[in-house]
N, C-alpha and C positions, 0 to 999 in steps of 0.2 A: 541653468539647465544645460546650456551648450557646453559648459565646462565638464559637467557630469558625463555627457555623451562622449567627449574626447577621452575622458578617463576610462570609460567602458571599452572603447576601441583599443586603447593602449593596453588594457588588461586582458584582451582577447575574449571578453565575454560576448562580443558581437562578431567574432570571426567565424568563418565557415564551419570549422570543426565543431565548436561548441553549439552553434545554432543547429547544425545537423543532429547532434545528440538530443537537444531540446525537442525538436520536432518529431524525431523518431520515438522518443520516450512518450511524448504527448499522445501520438496515435496508438502506441502499444498499450498505455494505461487506459485510454478510452475504450479500446476493444475488449481488454480483460474485464472491464467493469460493465460493459453492455451485457456480455454473456453471463458474468457472475450474478448481476442484479436480476436479469430475467429468470435465471435458474432459481435464485434464492426466493424471489417473489412467488414463482410457480410452486415451489416446494413448501413455502411457509403458509400461504393462504390461497393458492391458485389451482391450476390444472392438476398438479401432482401432490396436493396437500395431504392426501391420505397414504401416499406411497411409502414415505419414510417416517411417519409418526410425528408426535409433538417434538418440537426442537429439531426437526429434520434438516433445517438449513445448516446445522453444525456438520452434517455429513458432506454437504457441498463445500464448506470451508476446509474440511480435512482433505478433500481432493486437491485443493490448492496448496495446502501446507506440506503434505507428506513428500511430494517430489523435491521441494526445497530442502527438507531435512536430509533426504537420502543422497541428493545429487549436487548440492551446493559446493561441497568440498572438491569434487571432480570438476565442476564448472569453474571454480576458482583457478585450478591448474590449467584448464584450457585457456582461460583469459590471460594467464601469465606466459604460457608457452607460445601462443599465437598472437598475431596482431588483434587488438580488441576490435578494430573495425571489421576484420574478417569474421570474427565470432558473431558480432551483431548482425552483419549482413546474412550470415548463414541462418540465424534464428528467425530473421524477418522473412526470408524465403520460405522457411518451414511453416510459418504462420498461415500462408495461403491455403495449403491442403488441409490444415487442421481446422480452420474456420469453415471450410467447405463441408467437412464431416459434421460440424456443429449445425450448419445450415440444414443438412439432410435430416439430422436427428430432430431438430425443432419442427421442420416441415411435417415429418411423420408423427410428431408428438410422442416421440420415444424417449423416455427419461434416461434410460441406460446408455443409449447411443450419444445423447447430448452430454451426459455426465462423463462418458469416456473421452469425448472431444475436449471437454473442459480440463480433464486430467492431462491430456496431451498439451493443451495450451499452458498449463502450469509448468510442465516439464520444459517447454520452450522458454518460458519466462525465467526459469531457474538458471538457464545458461546466459540469459541476457543480463541478469542482475550484477554479477561480479564484473563483467566487462563494462557495463554502464557506469557503475560507481568507480571502478578502477581507472577508467579512461579520463575522469575529470581532472586529476592532477597532471595528466599528459597534455591536456588542452588549455589549461589556465595556469597562471603563476600561483605560488604558495599563498601570496598575500590576498588572492582573490577566492580562496576556497570557500569561505563563509558565504560570500555573495553568490558564488557559483552554485553552491548547494541550496541557498535560499531561493535562487531563480529556478533551479531544477525542481525543487519541491513545490514551488508555486505553480509552475507549468504542469507538473504531475497532478496536482490537486485540481487545477482547472480542467485537465483531461478527465479526472475521476468525476468531477461535477458533470461535465458534458456527457460522459458515458452513462452515469446514473440517471441524469435527467432524460436522456434519450431513451433509456431502458424503461422508464415509467410509461410514456405513451405507447412504446412498442409493446409492453406487457398488456396495456389496455386494449390494443388492437389484436394481439395474439390470443387473449383470453378476456373477452368483454364481460363485465359484471355490472350489476346494479346493487348497491349496498352490500357488496361482498358475495352476492349470489349470481351465478351465470345468467347472462342476458340472452334469452332464446330468440329475441328479435334482431340480434346483430350477428352477422357471420364473422367468425374469426379470420384474421389475415395471417395465415400460418407461414407465409414466405417472407414476411417483413423482417424478422430478426436476422435471418441468414444474409439477406441482401445488405443490411446495415453492417454486419460483421465483415463481409467481403470488401466493401468499399473502404472501410477504415484500414483494413490490413493492407490494401493496395497503396494507400497514401503513406503508411509507415515504411513500406519497402522502398518507395521512391525517395523518401527523406534520407535514409541511411546511405544511399548511393552518392550523396553530396559530401560525405565526410572524407577528408584527405586520408591517404594511406599512412599507417602508423607502423612502427617497428615493434616486434615482440619484445617483452621485457626479459624473458628467460627462455630462449629458443632451445636450449639443451636440457630443459627440465624433463625428467623421466616420470611418467604417470604412475601414481599410486592408486589402484582401483579399490582400495579399502577405504570407504568414505569416513568411517569412524577413526581409522588410524590417522587420516589426514587431519581430522578435527582435533584429535588429541595432541598431535605435534604442534599444530597452530595454537591451540589453547595454552600449551606449556610455554611457547615462545611469547604469547601475549601476556601471560602471567608475570613476566619479568618487568613489565611496565604497567601503567594505569590502563592499558588497552583492554585487558580482560574485563575489568569492572565497567569500563565505558561500553563495551559490547553487551554486557548483561543489562546495563541501564537502558541501552537502546532497544534491546530485545524485549524488555519488560513492557515497554510502551505498546508493543504489538499484542501482548496478552490482553490488556484491558481494551485496546483498540478493537481487537477481534470480537470481544464480548459486546461492545457497543454496536458494532456493525450487524451482529446477529440479533440484537434486541430490536433495532429499528424497523425491520419488516413487520413485526408484530403490531406496531402502531397503526397499521392500516385498518385493524379491527378495534384498536383501543380508542383512537381519536375520532372526533366528529368535527365537521366544519360546516357552518350554515345549516345545522340541523340534520346532517346526513353523515354517513361514514365517509372517510376520505378515500379517494381513488388511488390506484397505483402511481399515477402521475403526481398527485399531491404528496404521497408518501416519499417519492423519489426526491422531491424538493428538500426534504429534511436531510437526506444524504448529501444533497448538493450544498446546503448551508454548512454542514460540517466540513465538507471538502474545501469550500471557499474560505472558511475560517482558518483551516490548517495552512492553506496557501498564503493567506494574509499574515498569519503569525510567522510563517517561514520567511516571507519577504521582510517583515519588520525586524526579525532576528538578524537577517543578513545585513540590513541597513544599519542597525545599531552596532553590529560587529565591525563594519567597514572593512579594512584590510587585515583584520585580526580575527581570532576565534575568542569568544567571550564565554568561558565556562560558567560564569556567574548567572547567566540566563537560565541555566538548567534548573536550579531550585525554584526560580520564579515560575517557570513552566510547570514544575511538578506540583507546587502548592495550588496554583490556579486550576489545574486539571482536577485535582482531588476535590476541591470545594465544589466545583461545577458538577462533578459526578454525584456527589452526595445530595446536592440540591435537586438534581434530576430524579433521584430516588425518593425524595421527600415531598416535592410539590405535587399538587393535584394536576395531572397532565392535561393541558390544553394545547392546541396546535401551536399557538404563538409562544407560550411559556417554554415548551420543548424546543422550539426554534431558537429562542434567545439563549437557552442554556447550552445548546449544541454549538452556537456561535462562540461562546466563551470557552468551551472545551477545546475547540479547534484552534483558536488563537494561542492559548497557552500550550497546546501540543506543539505548535510550530516553534515556540520559544524553547521547548524541551528538546526536540529532536535535531534541530539544525546544528547547534554546537556539538552535540554528541556525534553526529554524522561527520562533521568536519574534522573532529579530533581523531576519529577512526582512520580517515584518509591521511591526515597530517602525520600521525605517529606510526603508521604502517611503513616498513621498509619498502623501497621501490621494487625490488626483485620479488617480494613476497606479498605485495599489496593485494593481488587477485585472490590468493589463498586466504589471507587474513579477512578480507571482506567477504569472501565466500563462506568462511566459517562463521563470521558475524551474521551473515544472511541466514545461514542454517539455524543459528541460535534463535534468531528472531522468529523463524517459523516453528521451531520447537515450542516457543512460548505462545505463538498464535494457535498452534494445535491444542495446547493446554487451555487456552482461552475458549476454544470451541467445545472442548470436553466439559469445562466448568459451566459453560452456558447450557449444554445439554442436561447436565445434572440438575441445574437450577430450574430449567423449564419443564423437564419430564418427571424424574423421580420426586423432586422436592416441590414441584408445582408452584414455584414462586412467580407472582405476576411479573410480566415483562418489565414494567417500569421500575419495580422494586429491585430488579437485578442490577440496576445502576448503583444501588447502595453497595452491592458486592464489588462493583468496579471501584467505588470510592475507597472502600476498606483495603482492597488489594493495592490501590495506588499509594495509600499511606504506608503500607508495609514494604512494598517493593521499591518505590522511589526513595523512601526514607532510608532503607538499608543502603541503597546505592550512593546516596548523598553522603552518608556517614563514611563510607569507604573512600569517597572522592574528596573528603573535606580538605585533605592536604593540597590537592590540585587547586581546589577552589580558593584556599587561603593564599597560596603562593603565587597564583597566576590570575590576575584579573583579565589578562589577554594572553594568547599564545601565538 
Protein backbone atom coordinates (compact mmCIF):
# COMPACT_ATOMS: atom_id res chain seq x y z
CA UNK A 1 0.00 0.00 0.00
CA UNK A 2 2.86 2.35 0.84
CA UNK A 3 4.43 1.67 -2.56
CA UNK A 4 1.18 2.63 -4.26
CA UNK A 5 1.08 5.91 -2.33
CA UNK A 6 4.63 6.79 -3.43
CA UNK A 7 3.67 5.99 -7.02
CA UNK A 8 0.61 8.23 -6.83
CA UNK A 9 2.66 11.16 -5.52
CA UNK A 10 5.28 10.67 -8.22
CA UNK A 11 2.57 10.56 -10.89
CA UNK A 12 1.06 13.87 -9.70
CA UNK A 13 -2.36 12.39 -8.83
CA UNK A 14 -1.99 13.71 -5.29
CA UNK A 15 -0.43 17.05 -6.20
CA UNK A 16 -2.24 20.32 -5.50
CA UNK A 17 -3.38 20.99 -9.08
CA UNK A 18 -5.16 17.70 -9.67
CA UNK A 19 -6.62 17.64 -6.16
CA UNK A 20 -8.00 21.15 -6.70
CA UNK A 21 -9.63 19.97 -9.93
CA UNK A 22 -11.15 16.94 -8.18
CA UNK A 23 -12.62 18.99 -5.34
CA UNK A 24 -13.93 21.73 -7.64
CA UNK A 25 -15.55 19.19 -9.95
CA UNK A 26 -16.98 17.40 -6.91
CA UNK A 27 -18.87 20.44 -5.62
CA UNK A 28 -19.91 21.53 -9.12
CA UNK A 29 -21.40 18.13 -9.96
CA UNK A 30 -23.12 17.97 -6.58
CA UNK A 31 -24.74 21.38 -7.06
CA UNK A 32 -25.87 20.65 -10.62
CA UNK A 33 -27.56 17.47 -9.43
CA UNK A 34 -29.26 18.94 -6.38
CA UNK A 35 -31.03 21.52 -8.57
CA UNK A 36 -31.62 19.14 -11.49
CA UNK A 37 -33.04 16.41 -9.26
CA UNK A 38 -35.34 18.68 -7.26
CA UNK A 39 -36.62 20.22 -10.50
CA UNK A 40 -37.06 16.82 -12.16
CA UNK A 41 -38.94 15.35 -9.19
CA UNK A 42 -41.22 18.37 -8.91
CA UNK A 43 -42.01 18.28 -12.64
CA UNK A 44 -42.41 14.48 -12.82
CA UNK A 45 -44.63 13.83 -9.79
CA UNK A 46 -44.51 16.87 -7.47
CA UNK A 47 -45.43 20.54 -7.21
CA UNK A 48 -45.28 21.23 -10.97
CA UNK A 49 -46.47 17.80 -12.20
CA UNK A 50 -49.24 19.27 -14.37
CA UNK A 51 -47.31 22.28 -15.70
CA UNK A 52 -45.37 20.48 -18.47
CA UNK A 53 -47.54 17.38 -19.03
CA UNK A 54 -46.55 13.67 -19.21
CA UNK A 55 -42.83 13.17 -19.71
CA UNK A 56 -42.33 16.80 -18.69
CA UNK A 57 -38.94 16.07 -17.15
CA UNK A 58 -37.60 15.81 -20.71
CA UNK A 59 -38.01 19.61 -20.97
CA UNK A 60 -35.83 20.01 -17.89
CA UNK A 61 -33.24 17.79 -19.57
CA UNK A 62 -33.32 19.92 -22.73
CA UNK A 63 -32.61 23.06 -20.66
CA UNK A 64 -29.40 21.28 -19.67
CA UNK A 65 -28.39 19.94 -23.08
CA UNK A 66 -29.15 22.78 -25.51
CA UNK A 67 -26.54 25.23 -24.07
CA UNK A 68 -23.89 22.52 -24.42
CA UNK A 69 -24.83 21.98 -28.06
CA UNK A 70 -24.76 25.68 -28.96
CA UNK A 71 -21.83 26.86 -26.85
CA UNK A 72 -19.39 23.96 -26.38
CA UNK A 73 -17.41 24.89 -29.51
CA UNK A 74 -16.90 28.44 -28.31
CA UNK A 75 -16.18 27.17 -24.78
CA UNK A 76 -13.46 24.94 -26.23
CA UNK A 77 -11.84 27.98 -27.90
CA UNK A 78 -11.94 29.87 -24.60
CA UNK A 79 -10.23 26.92 -22.89
CA UNK A 80 -7.46 26.89 -25.52
CA UNK A 81 -6.89 30.66 -25.66
CA UNK A 82 -6.83 31.32 -21.91
CA UNK A 83 -5.41 29.56 -18.90
CA UNK A 84 -7.81 26.77 -18.02
CA UNK A 85 -7.50 27.75 -14.35
CA UNK A 86 -8.70 31.28 -15.20
CA UNK A 87 -11.66 29.88 -17.14
CA UNK A 88 -12.67 27.55 -14.30
CA UNK A 89 -12.29 30.34 -11.73
CA UNK A 90 -14.56 32.59 -13.81
CA UNK A 91 -17.33 30.02 -14.09
CA UNK A 92 -17.16 29.23 -10.39
CA UNK A 93 -17.58 32.93 -9.55
CA UNK A 94 -20.59 33.07 -11.90
CA UNK A 95 -22.18 30.11 -10.10
CA UNK A 96 -22.90 32.18 -6.97
CA UNK A 97 -25.40 34.67 -8.52
CA UNK A 98 -26.92 31.89 -10.66
CA UNK A 99 -27.81 29.68 -7.70
CA UNK A 100 -29.10 32.80 -5.90
CA UNK A 101 -31.66 33.21 -8.72
CA UNK A 102 -32.53 29.51 -8.36
CA UNK A 103 -32.98 29.96 -4.61
CA UNK A 104 -35.42 32.84 -5.20
CA UNK A 105 -37.36 30.84 -7.81
CA UNK A 106 -37.69 27.83 -5.51
CA UNK A 107 -38.69 30.03 -2.55
CA UNK A 108 -41.43 31.67 -4.63
CA UNK A 109 -42.38 28.24 -6.08
CA UNK A 110 -42.02 29.76 -9.53
CA UNK A 111 -41.27 27.05 -12.12
CA UNK A 112 -40.18 29.43 -14.88
CA UNK A 113 -37.74 31.42 -12.75
CA UNK A 114 -36.25 28.17 -11.42
CA UNK A 115 -36.00 26.73 -14.94
CA UNK A 116 -34.31 29.94 -16.10
CA UNK A 117 -31.72 29.62 -13.34
CA UNK A 118 -31.15 25.99 -14.29
CA UNK A 119 -30.57 27.09 -17.90
CA UNK A 120 -27.98 29.63 -16.70
CA UNK A 121 -26.31 26.93 -14.60
CA UNK A 122 -26.14 24.74 -17.70
CA UNK A 123 -24.44 27.58 -19.63
CA UNK A 124 -21.95 27.96 -16.78
CA UNK A 125 -21.26 24.21 -16.87
CA UNK A 126 -20.77 24.37 -20.65
CA UNK A 127 -17.72 26.60 -20.19
CA UNK A 128 -16.44 24.46 -17.33
CA UNK A 129 -16.46 21.20 -19.34
CA UNK A 130 -13.68 21.69 -21.96
CA UNK A 131 -11.45 23.42 -19.40
CA UNK A 132 -12.01 20.61 -16.89
CA UNK A 133 -11.26 17.73 -19.26
CA UNK A 134 -8.60 19.65 -21.19
CA UNK A 135 -6.61 20.50 -18.06
CA UNK A 136 -6.14 16.84 -17.03
CA UNK A 137 -3.20 16.23 -19.44
CA UNK A 138 -1.62 19.48 -18.15
CA UNK A 139 -1.77 18.25 -14.55
CA UNK A 140 -0.76 14.57 -14.92
CA UNK A 141 1.62 12.52 -17.08
CA UNK A 142 0.39 10.66 -20.18
CA UNK A 143 0.89 7.35 -18.39
CA UNK A 144 -1.57 8.41 -15.71
CA UNK A 145 -4.47 9.51 -17.94
CA UNK A 146 -6.54 6.36 -17.38
CA UNK A 147 -6.11 6.47 -13.61
CA UNK A 148 -6.69 10.23 -13.55
CA UNK A 149 -9.91 9.88 -15.55
CA UNK A 150 -11.00 6.93 -13.42
CA UNK A 151 -10.42 9.01 -10.28
CA UNK A 152 -12.16 12.07 -11.78
CA UNK A 153 -15.15 9.94 -12.83
CA UNK A 154 -15.26 8.27 -9.42
CA UNK A 155 -15.30 11.60 -7.56
CA UNK A 156 -17.81 13.01 -10.04
CA UNK A 157 -20.15 10.11 -9.45
CA UNK A 158 -19.73 10.32 -5.68
CA UNK A 159 -20.70 13.99 -6.05
CA UNK A 160 -23.70 13.00 -8.18
CA UNK A 161 -24.67 10.48 -5.50
CA UNK A 162 -24.44 13.08 -2.77
CA UNK A 163 -26.29 15.68 -4.86
CA UNK A 164 -29.10 13.26 -5.73
CA UNK A 165 -29.33 11.78 -2.24
CA UNK A 166 -29.46 15.30 -0.73
CA UNK A 167 -32.12 16.25 -3.29
CA UNK A 168 -34.42 13.45 -2.10
CA UNK A 169 -34.93 14.68 1.49
CA UNK A 170 -34.78 18.29 0.27
CA UNK A 171 -37.67 17.49 -2.12
CA UNK A 172 -39.58 15.79 0.72
CA UNK A 173 -39.17 18.93 2.86
CA UNK A 174 -39.96 21.25 -0.05
CA UNK A 175 -43.10 19.31 -1.11
CA UNK A 176 -44.25 16.95 1.68
CA UNK A 177 -46.39 14.02 0.50
CA UNK A 178 -48.02 10.84 1.80
CA UNK A 179 -48.25 8.05 -0.80
CA UNK A 180 -47.73 10.59 -3.57
CA UNK A 181 -50.47 12.95 -2.32
CA UNK A 182 -49.63 16.38 -0.76
CA UNK A 183 -49.55 16.16 3.05
CA UNK A 184 -51.74 19.00 4.46
CA UNK A 185 -50.43 18.42 7.99
CA UNK A 186 -46.80 19.32 7.12
CA UNK A 187 -45.66 22.83 6.19
CA UNK A 188 -43.26 22.98 3.21
CA UNK A 189 -39.74 24.28 3.91
CA UNK A 190 -39.42 26.42 0.77
CA UNK A 191 -36.05 27.98 1.64
CA UNK A 192 -34.09 24.75 2.12
CA UNK A 193 -33.13 24.01 -1.55
CA UNK A 194 -31.69 27.49 -2.09
CA UNK A 195 -29.60 27.37 1.08
CA UNK A 196 -28.12 24.01 0.08
CA UNK A 197 -27.25 25.30 -3.42
CA UNK A 198 -25.49 28.41 -2.08
CA UNK A 199 -23.40 26.49 0.46
CA UNK A 200 -22.18 23.98 -2.13
CA UNK A 201 -21.37 26.74 -4.66
CA UNK A 202 -19.26 28.53 -2.05
CA UNK A 203 -17.13 25.43 -1.40
CA UNK A 204 -16.61 24.93 -5.15
CA UNK A 205 -15.29 28.48 -5.53
CA UNK A 206 -12.86 28.04 -2.62
CA UNK A 207 -11.51 24.80 -4.11
CA UNK A 208 -10.52 26.26 -7.51
CA UNK A 209 -8.50 29.01 -5.78
CA UNK A 210 -6.01 26.31 -4.74
CA UNK A 211 -5.13 25.34 -8.33
CA UNK A 212 -1.69 26.65 -9.46
CA UNK A 213 -1.52 29.12 -12.34
CA UNK A 214 -1.35 27.53 -15.79
CA UNK A 215 -0.26 28.91 -19.15
CA UNK A 216 -2.72 29.16 -22.06
CA UNK A 217 -2.18 26.58 -24.81
CA UNK A 218 -2.90 28.89 -27.76
CA UNK A 219 -2.98 32.57 -26.65
CA UNK A 220 -3.04 33.85 -30.25
CA UNK A 221 -6.18 31.95 -31.17
CA UNK A 222 -8.78 34.07 -33.01
CA UNK A 223 -12.34 33.34 -31.90
CA UNK A 224 -14.82 31.91 -34.39
CA UNK A 225 -18.30 32.78 -33.16
CA UNK A 226 -20.06 30.36 -35.51
CA UNK A 227 -20.46 27.29 -33.28
CA UNK A 228 -21.40 24.98 -36.13
CA UNK A 229 -18.41 26.09 -38.20
CA UNK A 230 -16.16 25.27 -35.25
CA UNK A 231 -17.71 21.84 -34.93
CA UNK A 232 -17.39 21.09 -38.65
CA UNK A 233 -13.69 22.01 -38.69
CA UNK A 234 -13.02 19.95 -35.56
CA UNK A 235 -15.03 16.98 -36.85
CA UNK A 236 -13.12 17.01 -40.16
CA UNK A 237 -9.83 17.00 -38.26
CA UNK A 238 -11.04 14.26 -35.93
CA UNK A 239 -12.14 12.15 -38.92
CA UNK A 240 -8.48 11.80 -39.95
CA UNK A 241 -7.96 9.46 -37.00
CA UNK A 242 -10.11 7.14 -34.82
CA UNK A 243 -11.02 10.22 -32.76
CA UNK A 244 -14.33 10.81 -34.55
CA UNK A 245 -15.71 7.31 -33.93
CA UNK A 246 -14.39 7.44 -30.36
CA UNK A 247 -16.28 10.72 -29.85
CA UNK A 248 -19.47 9.20 -31.32
CA UNK A 249 -19.13 6.09 -29.13
CA UNK A 250 -18.63 8.32 -26.08
CA UNK A 251 -21.59 10.52 -27.02
CA UNK A 252 -23.90 7.56 -27.60
CA UNK A 253 -23.53 6.58 -23.96
CA UNK A 254 -25.21 9.87 -23.05
CA UNK A 255 -28.24 9.11 -25.23
CA UNK A 256 -29.14 5.95 -23.34
CA UNK A 257 -27.90 7.46 -20.07
CA UNK A 258 -30.28 10.41 -20.43
CA UNK A 259 -33.21 8.09 -21.09
CA UNK A 260 -32.36 6.07 -17.97
CA UNK A 261 -32.15 9.19 -15.81
CA UNK A 262 -35.55 10.40 -17.05
CA UNK A 263 -37.16 7.00 -16.43
CA UNK A 264 -36.10 6.73 -12.79
CA UNK A 265 -38.23 9.60 -11.34
CA UNK A 266 -41.33 7.70 -12.54
CA UNK A 267 -40.40 4.82 -10.23
CA UNK A 268 -41.57 6.98 -7.31
CA UNK A 269 -45.10 5.95 -8.35
CA UNK A 270 -44.26 2.50 -9.80
CA UNK A 271 -42.44 0.98 -6.82
CA UNK A 272 -43.64 0.11 -3.36
CA UNK A 273 -41.59 -0.66 -0.27
CA UNK A 274 -43.05 -2.16 2.94
CA UNK A 275 -46.55 -1.87 1.51
CA UNK A 276 -46.45 1.82 0.54
CA UNK A 277 -45.27 3.99 -2.33
CA UNK A 278 -41.62 4.96 -2.09
CA UNK A 279 -40.75 8.52 -1.05
CA UNK A 280 -38.62 11.01 -2.98
CA UNK A 281 -35.78 10.14 -0.61
CA UNK A 282 -36.05 6.42 -1.40
CA UNK A 283 -36.33 7.18 -5.09
CA UNK A 284 -33.14 9.25 -4.85
CA UNK A 285 -31.31 6.20 -3.48
CA UNK A 286 -31.83 4.48 -6.85
CA UNK A 287 -30.04 7.36 -8.58
CA UNK A 288 -27.38 7.10 -5.90
CA UNK A 289 -26.87 3.37 -6.56
CA UNK A 290 -26.44 4.05 -10.28
CA UNK A 291 -23.93 6.81 -9.62
CA UNK A 292 -21.98 4.71 -7.07
CA UNK A 293 -21.79 1.90 -9.60
CA UNK A 294 -20.51 4.17 -12.39
CA UNK A 295 -17.87 5.49 -10.00
CA UNK A 296 -16.91 1.95 -8.97
CA UNK A 297 -16.73 0.82 -12.60
CA UNK A 298 -14.62 3.87 -13.47
CA UNK A 299 -12.15 3.15 -10.68
CA UNK A 300 -11.91 -0.53 -11.64
CA UNK A 301 -11.30 0.46 -15.27
CA UNK A 302 -8.56 2.85 -14.14
CA UNK A 303 -6.92 0.21 -11.93
CA UNK A 304 -7.06 -2.45 -14.65
CA UNK A 305 -5.56 0.02 -17.15
CA UNK A 306 -2.69 1.02 -14.84
CA UNK A 307 -0.30 3.33 -16.74
CA UNK A 308 -1.99 2.57 -20.08
CA UNK A 309 -5.33 2.92 -21.86
CA UNK A 310 -7.04 -0.41 -22.52
CA UNK A 311 -9.52 -0.12 -25.42
CA UNK A 312 -10.57 -3.75 -24.95
CA UNK A 313 -12.55 -2.71 -21.88
CA UNK A 314 -14.97 -0.86 -24.19
CA UNK A 315 -16.79 -3.95 -25.62
CA UNK A 316 -17.00 -5.51 -22.14
CA UNK A 317 -18.76 -2.39 -20.90
CA UNK A 318 -21.04 -2.20 -23.96
CA UNK A 319 -22.23 -5.82 -23.69
CA UNK A 320 -22.76 -5.59 -19.93
CA UNK A 321 -24.80 -2.38 -20.19
CA UNK A 322 -26.96 -3.81 -22.97
CA UNK A 323 -27.85 -6.98 -21.06
CA UNK A 324 -28.61 -5.03 -17.89
CA UNK A 325 -30.95 -2.59 -19.69
CA UNK A 326 -32.84 -5.45 -21.33
CA UNK A 327 -33.28 -7.18 -17.95
CA UNK A 328 -34.54 -3.91 -16.41
CA UNK A 329 -37.20 -3.79 -19.12
CA UNK A 330 -38.24 -7.44 -18.71
CA UNK A 331 -38.25 -8.13 -14.96
CA UNK A 332 -41.19 -7.37 -12.70
CA UNK A 333 -40.01 -4.18 -11.00
CA UNK A 334 -39.39 -4.38 -7.27
CA UNK A 335 -37.27 -1.91 -5.34
CA UNK A 336 -34.38 -4.32 -4.82
CA UNK A 337 -34.42 -5.94 -8.28
CA UNK A 338 -34.23 -2.48 -9.87
CA UNK A 339 -31.42 -1.53 -7.48
CA UNK A 340 -29.36 -4.63 -8.43
CA UNK A 341 -29.82 -4.04 -12.17
CA UNK A 342 -28.85 -0.38 -11.84
CA UNK A 343 -25.72 -1.47 -9.99
CA UNK A 344 -24.73 -3.67 -12.95
CA UNK A 345 -25.56 -0.94 -15.49
CA UNK A 346 -23.31 1.51 -13.66
CA UNK A 347 -20.31 -0.81 -13.28
CA UNK A 348 -20.32 -1.70 -16.97
CA UNK A 349 -20.85 1.98 -17.87
CA UNK A 350 -17.58 2.81 -16.08
CA UNK A 351 -15.77 0.15 -18.12
CA UNK A 352 -17.21 1.69 -21.28
CA UNK A 353 -16.60 5.41 -20.75
CA UNK A 354 -13.18 5.58 -19.03
CA UNK A 355 -11.07 4.22 -21.94
CA UNK A 356 -13.08 6.31 -24.43
CA UNK A 357 -12.55 9.47 -22.40
CA UNK A 358 -8.82 8.75 -22.00
CA UNK A 359 -8.46 8.08 -25.74
CA UNK A 360 -10.12 11.42 -26.54
CA UNK A 361 -7.58 13.22 -24.36
CA UNK A 362 -4.58 11.17 -25.48
CA UNK A 363 -5.20 11.42 -29.23
CA UNK A 364 -6.19 15.13 -29.31
CA UNK A 365 -3.33 17.51 -30.31
CA UNK A 366 -2.11 19.71 -27.45
CA UNK A 367 -2.97 23.03 -29.13
CA UNK A 368 -6.46 21.86 -30.18
CA UNK A 369 -7.41 19.72 -27.21
CA UNK A 370 -9.94 22.23 -25.84
CA UNK A 371 -11.69 22.54 -29.20
CA UNK A 372 -11.72 18.79 -29.83
CA UNK A 373 -13.05 18.08 -26.34
CA UNK A 374 -15.55 20.93 -26.66
CA UNK A 375 -16.80 19.38 -29.91
CA UNK A 376 -16.98 15.93 -28.31
CA UNK A 377 -18.86 17.50 -25.40
CA UNK A 378 -21.34 19.15 -27.77
CA UNK A 379 -21.80 15.84 -29.55
CA UNK A 380 -22.56 14.12 -26.26
CA UNK A 381 -25.25 16.70 -25.53
CA UNK A 382 -26.75 16.37 -29.00
CA UNK A 383 -27.18 12.70 -28.20
CA UNK A 384 -28.46 13.55 -24.69
CA UNK A 385 -31.10 15.81 -26.28
CA UNK A 386 -32.07 13.01 -28.64
CA UNK A 387 -32.41 10.75 -25.60
CA UNK A 388 -34.73 13.30 -23.95
CA UNK A 389 -36.86 13.52 -27.10
CA UNK A 390 -37.03 9.71 -27.43
CA UNK A 391 -38.08 9.46 -23.79
CA UNK A 392 -40.85 12.04 -24.33
CA UNK A 393 -42.09 10.16 -27.42
CA UNK A 394 -42.17 6.90 -25.49
CA UNK A 395 -43.82 8.38 -22.38
CA UNK A 396 -46.42 10.69 -23.93
CA UNK A 397 -47.57 9.87 -27.50
CA UNK A 398 -46.70 6.14 -27.28
CA UNK A 399 -47.73 5.73 -23.60
CA UNK A 400 -45.08 3.06 -22.97
CA UNK A 401 -44.82 2.16 -19.25
CA UNK A 402 -41.71 3.69 -17.72
CA UNK A 403 -40.03 0.38 -16.87
CA UNK A 404 -40.55 -0.92 -20.43
CA UNK A 405 -38.70 2.09 -21.84
CA UNK A 406 -35.57 0.36 -20.51
CA UNK A 407 -36.11 -2.16 -23.33
CA UNK A 408 -35.70 0.73 -25.76
CA UNK A 409 -32.44 1.57 -24.00
CA UNK A 410 -31.27 -2.00 -24.51
CA UNK A 411 -32.15 -2.05 -28.21
CA UNK A 412 -30.48 1.32 -28.78
CA UNK A 413 -27.39 0.12 -26.90
CA UNK A 414 -27.16 -2.91 -29.19
CA UNK A 415 -27.43 -0.76 -32.32
CA UNK A 416 -25.28 2.19 -31.25
CA UNK A 417 -22.45 0.52 -29.39
CA UNK A 418 -22.44 -2.35 -31.88
CA UNK A 419 -21.87 0.04 -34.78
CA UNK A 420 -19.15 1.92 -32.87
CA UNK A 421 -17.33 -1.29 -31.96
CA UNK A 422 -17.40 -2.45 -35.58
CA UNK A 423 -15.81 0.82 -36.66
CA UNK A 424 -13.21 0.58 -33.88
CA UNK A 425 -12.37 -3.08 -34.43
CA UNK A 426 -9.01 -2.15 -35.98
CA UNK A 427 -8.02 -0.20 -32.88
CA UNK A 428 -9.24 -3.00 -30.63
CA UNK A 429 -7.30 -5.66 -32.57
CA UNK A 430 -4.07 -3.73 -32.93
CA UNK A 431 -3.86 -2.19 -29.47
CA UNK A 432 -4.54 -4.04 -26.26
CA UNK A 433 -3.04 -0.95 -24.63
CA UNK A 434 -2.33 2.60 -25.82
